[in-house]
C-alpha positions in Angstrom: 5.8 -26.6 5.6 3.8 -29.2 7.5 0.2 -28.3 8.5 1.2 -28.7 12.1 3.7 -25.9 11.6 1.0 -23.4 10.9 0.6 -21.2 14.0 -2.9 -20.7 15.4 -5.5 -22.4 17.5 -8.5 -20.1 17.3 -11.8 -21.7 16.0 -11.7 -19.9 12.6 -8.1 -20.8 12.0 -8.7 -24.5 13.0 -11.4 -24.5 10.3 -8.8 -23.4 7.8 -6.4 -26.1 8.9 -9.2 -28.7 8.6 -9.9 -27.5 5.0 -6.2 -27.7 4.2 -6.0 -31.2 5.4 -9.1 -32.2 3.4 -8.0 -30.7 0.1 -4.2 -31.4 0.2 -4.3 -35.1 -0.9 -6.4 -34.4 -4.0 -5.7 -32.6 -7.2 -8.6 -30.2 -7.2 -8.0 -26.5 -7.8 -8.0 -24.3 -4.7 -9.0 -20.6 -4.4 -7.5 -19.0 -1.3 -9.3 -15.8 -0.4 -8.4 -13.2 2.2 -7.3 -9.7 3.0 -3.7 -8.6 2.1 -1.2 -10.1 4.5 -3.3 -13.0 5.9 -0.8 -15.6 4.7 -2.3 -16.9 1.5 1.0 -18.1 0.0 1.8 -19.8 3.3 -1.4 -21.8 3.1 -0.7 -22.7 -0.6 2.7 -23.9 0.4 1.2 -26.0 3.2 -1.3 -27.6 0.8 1.6 -28.5 -1.6 3.8 -29.8 1.2 1.0 -32.1 2.5 0.1 -33.4 -1.0 1.5 -36.2 -3.1 3.2 -33.6 -5.3 5.5 -32.4 -2.5 8.6 -34.0 -4.1 8.1 -31.8 -7.1 8.3 -27.9 -7.5 6.1 -25.4 -5.8 6.3 -22.4 -8.2 4.7 -19.0 -7.4 3.9 -16.0 -9.5 2.3 -12.8 -8.6 0.0 -11.8 -11.4 -0.1 -8.2 -10.2 3.7 -7.7 -10.1 4.4 -8.5 -13.7 3.5 -6.2 -16.6 0.6 -7.6 -18.7 2.9 -7.5 -21.8 5.3 -10.0 -20.1 2.9 -12.1 -18.1 2.0 -14.5 -20.9 5.7 -15.3 -21.5 6.2 -15.7 -17.7 3.3 -18.2 -17.5 3.7 -20.1 -20.7 7.2 -19.4 -21.9 8.4 -18.2 -25.3 10.3 -19.3 -28.3 13.4 -17.6 -29.8 12.3 -14.5 -31.7 8.8 -14.4 -30.2 9.4 -10.7 -29.4 12.2 -8.2 -29.2 14.8 -9.5 -26.8 13.7 -13.2 -26.9 17.2 -14.5 -27.9 16.6 -18.0 -26.7 13.7 -20.3 -25.9 12.5 -20.1 -22.3 10.2 -22.3 -20.2 7.3 -20.6 -18.4 6.1 -21.2 -14.9 3.6 -23.8 -15.9 6.3 -25.9 -17.4 8.6 -25.4 -14.4 5.8 -26.6 -12.1 5.2 -29.8 -14.0 4.1 -32.6 -11.6 4.1 -30.0 -8.9 2.0 -27.0 -7.9 1.6 -23.5 -9.5 0.5 -20.7 -7.1 -1.1 -17.8 -8.9 -1.2 -15.0 -6.5 -3.5 -12.0 -7.0 -5.4 -13.9 -9.8 -7.9 -11.0 -9.9 -5.2 -8.9 -11.7 -4.8 -11.4 -14.5 -5.6 -9.5 -17.8 -8.8 -10.5 -19.5 -7.0 -11.4 -22.7 -4.9 -14.0 -20.9 -7.8 -15.6 -19.1 -9.0 -17.9 -22.0 -5.5 -19.3 -22.3 -5.3 -20.0 -18.6 -8.7 -21.6 -18.7 -7.6 -23.9 -21.5 -4.5 -25.0 -19.5 -6.6 -25.8 -16.5 -9.0 -27.8 -18.6 -6.6 -29.6 -20.9 -3.2 -29.4 -19.1 -1.5 -28.2 -22.4 -0.5 -25.0 -24.1 1.8 -23.5 -26.7 4.7 -21.2 -25.8 4.5 -17.6 -27.0 5.6 -17.5 -30.6 5.5 -21.3 -31.0 3.2 -24.0 -32.4 4.5 -27.0 -30.5 2.0 -28.2 -27.8 3.5 -28.6 -24.3 1.8 -31.2 -22.1 2.0 -30.7 -18.3 0.6 -32.1 -15.1 0.2 -29.1 -12.8 -2.1 -28.4 -9.8 -3.2 -24.8 -9.6 -3.8 -22.9 -6.4 -4.9 -19.3 -6.9 -5.3 -16.5 -4.4 -6.9 -13.1 -4.2 -7.9 -10.3 -1.9 -10.5 -9.1 -4.3 -14.2 -10.0 -4.7 -13.9 -12.3 -7.8 -17.6 -12.9 -8.0 -18.3 -9.2 -8.0 -15.7 -8.8 -10.8 -17.5 -11.5 -12.7 -20.8 -9.6 -12.3 -19.0 -6.5 -13.6 -17.5 -8.5 -16.5 -13.9 -7.8 -15.3 -13.3 -11.6 -14.7 -14.5 -14.5 -16.8 -17.2 -16.6 -15.2 -15.9 -19.9 -16.6 -12.5 -19.3 -15.2 -13.9 -18.3 -11.9 -15.8 -21.6 -11.6 -12.7 -23.6 -12.7 -10.6 -22.0 -10.0 -13.3 -22.0 -7.3 -13.5 -25.7 -6.9 -12.4 -25.7 -3.3 -12.5 -22.2 -1.7 -10.6 -21.4 1.5 -11.2 -18.1 3.2 -8.5 -16.9 5.6 -9.8 -14.8 8.5 -8.2 -11.4 9.1 -6.0 -11.2 12.2 -8.6 -9.1 14.1 -11.0 -12.1 13.9 -8.5 -14.5 15.4 -7.1 -12.5 18.3 -6.4 -15.6 20.3 -3.7 -16.4 17.8 -1.9 -13.1 18.2 0.2 -14.0 21.3 1.4 -17.2 19.6 2.4 -15.4 16.5 4.0 -12.6 18.4 6.1 -15.0 20.5 7.1 -16.9 17.3 8.3 -13.8 15.5 10.3 -12.7 18.6 12.1 -16.0 18.7 12.7 -16.0 14.9 14.1 -12.4 14.7 16.0 -12.7 18.0 17.8 -15.8 16.8 18.6 -14.1 13.5 20.0 -11.0 15.2 21.8 -13.0 17.9 19.8 -11.6 20.8 18.3 -13.2 23.9 14.8 -11.9 24.5 12.9 -14.0 27.1 9.9 -11.9 27.9 7.1 -9.9 26.4 5.6 -7.6 29.1 1.9 -7.7 29.7 1.2 -4.1 28.6 3.0 -4.8 25.4 1.1 -8.0 24.7 -2.2 -6.3 25.5 -1.5 -3.5 23.0 -0.5 -6.0 20.4 -3.6 -8.2 20.9 -6.0 -5.2 20.8 -4.6 -3.6 17.7 -6.7 -4.2 14.6 -3.7 -5.0 12.3 -5.1 -3.9 8.9 -2.0 -5.3 7.3 -2.7 -8.6 9.1 0.2 -11.1 9.8 2.6 -9.2 7.5 2.1 -6.0 9.5 2.5 -7.9 12.8 5.7 -9.6 11.5 7.2 -6.2 10.5 6.2 -4.7 13.8 7.8 -7.5 15.8 11.0 -7.4 13.7 11.3 -3.6 14.5 10.6 -4.3 18.1 13.4 -6.9 18.3 15.9 -4.6 16.5 15.1 -1.8 19.1 15.3 -4.1 22.2 18.6 -4.0 24.0 17.8 -6.2 27.0 16.0 -9.5 27.6 12.5 -7.8 27.7 10.8 -6.8 24.5 10.3 -3.1 24.3 8.7 -1.9 21.1 7.3 1.6 20.3 3.7 1.2 21.4 2.9 4.6 20.0 3.0 3.0 16.5 -0.1 1.1 17.3 -3.2 3.2 16.5 -6.1 1.2 18.0 -9.2 3.4 17.5 -8.5 5.1 14.1 -8.2 1.9 12.0 -11.4 0.4 13.5 -13.3 3.7 13.3 -12.4 4.3 9.7 -13.7 0.9 8.6 -16.9 1.5 10.5 -17.3 5.0 9.1 -16.9 3.8 5.5 -19.4 1.0 6.0 -21.9 3.4 7.6 -21.5 5.9 4.8 -22.1 3.2 2.2 -25.1 1.8 4.0 -26.7 5.2 4.4 -26.2 6.0 0.7 -27.8 2.8 -0.4 -30.7 3.2 2.0 -31.4 6.7 0.8 -31.3 5.6 -2.9 -33.6 2.7 -2.2 -36.0 4.9 -0.4 -36.1 7.3 -3.4 -36.9 4.3 -5.7 -39.4 2.8 -3.3 -37.4 -0.3 -3.0 -36.9 -0.9 -6.7 -33.5 -2.4 -7.2 -33.3 -3.3 -11.0 -34.4 -1.6 -14.1 -33.7 1.8 -15.7 -35.2 3.7 -12.7 -34.0 1.3 -10.0 -31.4 1.9 -7.3 -28.7 -0.1 -9.1 -28.9 2.2 -12.1 -28.8 5.3 -10.0 -25.8 4.0 -8.1 -24.0 3.0 -11.3 -23.8 -0.7 -10.2 -24.9 -4.0 -11.7 -28.1 -5.2 -10.0 -26.4 -8.3 -8.6 -23.5 -6.3 -7.2 -25.9 -4.0 -5.4 -27.8 -7.0 -3.9 -24.5 -8.5 -2.8 -23.5 -5.3 -1.1 -26.9 -5.0 0.6 -26.6 -8.5 2.0 -23.1 -7.7 3.2 -24.3 -4.5 4.9 -27.3 -6.2 6.5 -29.9 -4.4 4.4 -31.7 -7.6 3.2 -33.2 -8.7 6.5 -36.7 -8.0 5.3 -36.3 -10.7 2.6 -36.3 -13.4 5.2 -40.1 -13.4 5.3 -41.8 -16.7 4.6 -44.5 -17.6 2.1 -45.1 -16.8 -1.6 -43.5 -13.3 -1.3 -40.2 -14.8 -0.3 -40.2 -17.2 -3.3 -41.1 -14.5 -5.7 -38.4 -12.3 -4.4 -35.7 -15.0 -4.7 -36.7 -15.7 -8.3 -36.9 -12.0 -9.3 -35.1 -9.7 -6.8 -35.6 -6.5 -8.8 -38.1 -5.2 -6.1 -37.7 -5.6 -2.4 -40.6 -7.2 -0.6 -43.0 -5.1 1.4 -41.3 -5.8 4.9 -37.9 -4.8 3.5 -39.3 -1.6 2.0 -40.9 -0.7 5.3 -37.7 -1.3 7.1 -35.7 0.9 4.7 -38.2 3.7 5.1 -37.9 3.4 8.9 -34.1 3.3 8.7 -34.0 6.4 6.5 -36.3 8.3 8.8 -34.2 7.3 11.8 -31.0 8.5 10.1 -29.5 5.0 10.2 
């Protein structure tokens, strides 16, 4: 897939295309981040197809879809007799991707016990098959993808920090569909053409009310959800004008649910910080009361917009950046105000 075949012209998606163009010619590891359904594998395939490795295999594996007991064999292969049922030697995905690209989808689900072995392959480009002692040398570029907060998992010791840094050489973040609404008409028209041709139908027009409903939907499942909706619409359409079931699109609930969850989390953190007088770390701090690592709580506060008071200048800002266990005075005052106002 050529980069020019990727559909979208919104500013955020153009940024992604620029990043793909920059990283494709080199061999650096890439970490593609984004919500479920945003097209992470499509981006990985585009990077491979635009790279010097395009003549060699693009091999994909979903780390969440394979049981942990079988994942090591899938990645690195096995020798005959390595385990019950291993009747013959088998090459793993790393060996199959030699001189090409290996796409590790849902890397956040890789078991902790396999992470050191993956780290070694990334560093040394060699490994042993399961049950074997012969070293296999490979030349593989790795592109990983996740919808999870890997850095948060590192803070919670659910993901190795050294593996995270090895994978996160060149991060690419895919925007959700609700943040690139300008691209929705292009994607909708593309899917109509694709599925109409597959089903032997002639659909020439998407009515304005239909397109408005499609553009204004939040698409929590992103491009995958849009694609499935358009396929159903084409199947149900009998004439030349697309006629989907618009009642399927629930505009307000998806947006309201997300906002309600964020508001509830913000209010809970604000109230806890108020009770601890702005103390974040330590045995009596907010992080301990919430059952979170201190760094994870700080990251959530930044995401929820609760760290605005830390933008003060002067010595207080420097001390807070070096030791953020206690919020600075302006931030504590703001939290007390927010709690009193019921925010």
